[in-house]
N, C-alpha and C positions, 0 to 999 in steps of 0.2 A: 446569583444562584437561586434566589427566591423565584425569579421569573422562570427559570429552567424547571424547577420543581412544580410550579403551577401548571406550566404547559404539559409536562409529563402526566400530571394527575388528570388534567382535562382529557388527554388522549386515551387514558385507561378508562376513565369514567364514562366517556362517550362510546366506548367500544371501537373507536377508530384504530386503536392499536391494542394488542394483547400482551406485549412485552416491550419494555424500554431498555435498550442497550445503552448504558451510560457508564460513568465513572463513579467509583465509591472508594472509601478508605481501604487501603491494603496494609500489609505489614511493613514495619520499618519506615513509617512516614511516607510510604509510596501510595500512589493511586493504582487502582486495578479496575478491570471491567466487571460490572455487575449487571444482572438481568432482573429488572423490577417488573413484577406481574400484578401487584396490588396497589391501589391508589395510596394507601397509607404508608407504603414502603418508599414512596418517592422522596421522602425526607432523607434517605440514604444517599441520594445523588449529590455529587460535588462537582465543582468546576474551578480549577485553578491551574497554576503553571506546571503542576505535577502531571496533569492529564495530557499525556503525549501519545499514548498508544493509538494506533489506527484501528478504531472499533469496527470498521467495515470488514475486517478479517473474519468476523463471526456471522456475517449475513448469509453465507452459503453453507454454514455448518448444519449438518442434519439435525443435531441435537437442539440447535437454536430455532431452526425452521419449524420443528415440532411444537414449539411454544405458541405459535400463532403469528399473526401479522406483527412485524416489529416496527418500532420507532427508534431512531438512532440519534444520539447526540453527535453532531457533525461539525467539526472544525474543517478548515480548508482541505487538508489531506483526505479526510473522509468523503467530502463532497466530490473531490476529483476521482476518488476510488469508485464511488457510486456511478459516476458517468462512464468510467472505463469499463466497469463490470456490465453496464447496460450496453455499451458498444460491443462487448463480447457475447451478447445474448445471454447473460447470466441473471440479469434483472430486467423487469419491465416497469414502465411508469405505473405507480400505484402500489408496487410490491412492498414499499417501505415508506413510512412517514419520516420526514427529515426535520429534526430540530436543529436548524442552522445556527451556528455560533460564529460571530464575527471575530476578527483578530483581537478586538478589545473586549471580548467576552459578552457582547450583547446578542440577544436572540434575533435571528433573521428569518422572515417568512419565506419559505421556499416550497411551494405546493407541488411542483412538478419538475421534470427534467429540464424543461426550457428555462425555468426560473433559475435553476442551479447553474446551467450553462452561462446565462447572462451574468450571474453573480461571480462565478469563477473567473470569467473573462476579465473582470475588473480587478482581480487580485492574483497576480502571478505568484506562483510558489517558487521561491528561490532557495538556494543553498545558503547556509549561514556564512558570514564573512570568513570564519575559520575554515569551513569546509571548502569554500571557493578558493581560498588561498592554497589549501592542500591539493585540490584538484589541479590548479594551475601549475603547481610545482611538479606534479606527476606528468602532466601533459608536456612540460618543457624538458623532461628527461630524454635522453637518447633512447632508441628502441631497446638497446641492450640493458640499460639501467632500469627502464620501465619493466622489462621482462623480469629482471632480478628482483625488483620491488614487489611485484605481485606474486611471484613464486615464493619469495620469503614470507609474505603475508599468509598465503594459502598453506604454507608448511606448518603453520601453527593451528590450523583447523582441527577440531576434535571430531568432526563428522557427527555433531549432535543434532544437526538440522534445525536449530532454533531459527535460523534465517528463513527457512522454508515454512516453518510453523507460524511465524509472525507475518508473513507476506500474504496480503489478500488476493494476490494473483497466482499463488501456488495452490490452485484448487483442484488439480487433477485427482481423480479418485485413486489412481495408481501412479506413483511417481516413477520416473525412469530409474531412480536408484533402487527401487524395489523389484525391478525386473531382473530375473536371473536366467532366463532362457530366451535369448542370450543375455549374459550379464554385460551391460554397457559400461557400468562404472564400478570399480572395485569397492568393496565394503570397507576395508581397513583404511584408517586415516594416515596414509602415507603420501609422499609427494605427488606421484602421478594421479592417484585416485582423487586427492583433494583438488588438484588442478582441473581434472576432467569435470568434477562435480560443479565447481564454481564457474567454469567457462560455460558449461551447458546451462546452468541456471541463469547466468547473465544474458545469454543469447535468447533464452525463453522470455526474458523480461525486456529485451531491447524494444524500445518504443512503447512500452506498457507501464513502466515505472512512474509513479506520481510523486516520488521523493518524500515519502512519509518518514523515511529514516529508520523504520522499525527493525529492518534486518541488521543494521549496524548496532542499534541499541540492544538487540537481543543477543548478539554475539558475545559469548563469555570470554573470548580472547581479543575482543576489540578490533576485528578486521573491518576496515572501512568499506564494506560492501556497497553501500549506497553511492560511493564515488564512482565505482565501476559501472553501475547501472545508469547513473546520471551521464557519464561520458557517452555511453551507447545511445542514450536518449538524445544527446546533442548531435550525434552522428545521424540519427534518424531524422531529426528536425532539419539538419543542414541539407540532407539529400532528398528528403521527401516532403518537407514542410509540415509534418504532422507532429502534434504534441499530445501526449497521453493525458487523459482526464479532463479534456476540454469539451467533449461532445458525447452524446449518447448514441450517435450514429456510428455504424461500423466503418472504421477507417484505419485499422491497424496496418501499418506499412508492410509487415512481413506476411500478411495474408491477403493482400489485395494487389492488383496490378493496374497500372495506367500506362498507356502507350507513350506518354511523354515523360515517364520516370527517368531521372538521370541515371546514367550507367558509368559515370566516371570513377566510381568507387571500385569497380571491377578491375582487378589487375591481372 
C-alpha cells in the first residue's frame, strides 16, 4: 500500500496525472472508488481484498474526464478493460497512466498499451471455481431447462440498471432502453421487458466482456449476469478465435469481417 501511495504522489507532483482513480474506505467496511487530486490526499488510497470494483468504468465519464489526465489503480480486469476500450477507439495510448497491480498486490510498471498486452497475455482471467461449476451446470441443461433457468432469473429483475451503470462497456450516450420513438424495450419490470433488456445487453457485450464480474456484484437480486456474458465470450472465441481485453487493436468479432470466418454457427 505504501508503494501505491508513493507512486500516486509522484504522478500528481510531477504533473503526469491530475487525478488518481483508486480505492478508498467506504461505508460498512467496504471499499469504494475515490478520486485523488492532491498529493497529500494519496494517504486515502487503499488496496486489499475488498477492492474489487472495475475502476475503468469511470474513465469515459464526462465528470471524471473534466478533472484532467487520470491515473488509475489497475488490477487485471481494469487492464483488460483498458485494452478493450482502446480497441473500440475510446482510449488512445497516453490518455491514462496505469498503476498496474499484480495478483499478489505488487506494483507493475506498464508504460504503454504494448506493455499491458504482454502482461495480460501472461495472466489469463478465469472464472472462480464456483462460477465455473455453475456455468457448466447451466451448459449441461437441456434447452428447455436452460430457457426456464434464465427466464426465472430475469423475472426477478427490478430494471434498476445497476448492471449497466457498473459495466465499463455500457458507455453509449443514449441507451436503447431510453429510446421511446420507437420504444424497443418496455419500461416496466415484467417478464417480456426484462427478457428483452437482458438479451439485448448480453448481445451488446458478446465478445467484449472481460469478466470483471461487476454486473453480478451490482445486481441487488443476485442474477448471475456475468455467466451469460462469459458463455457468449466462449462462443465468440470458439467461432472467431478472439478474446476481449487482450489487444488494443480493433478486432471485435461482431464489427469486423474476415473471408475465412466460420459460418457453422448459422442455422
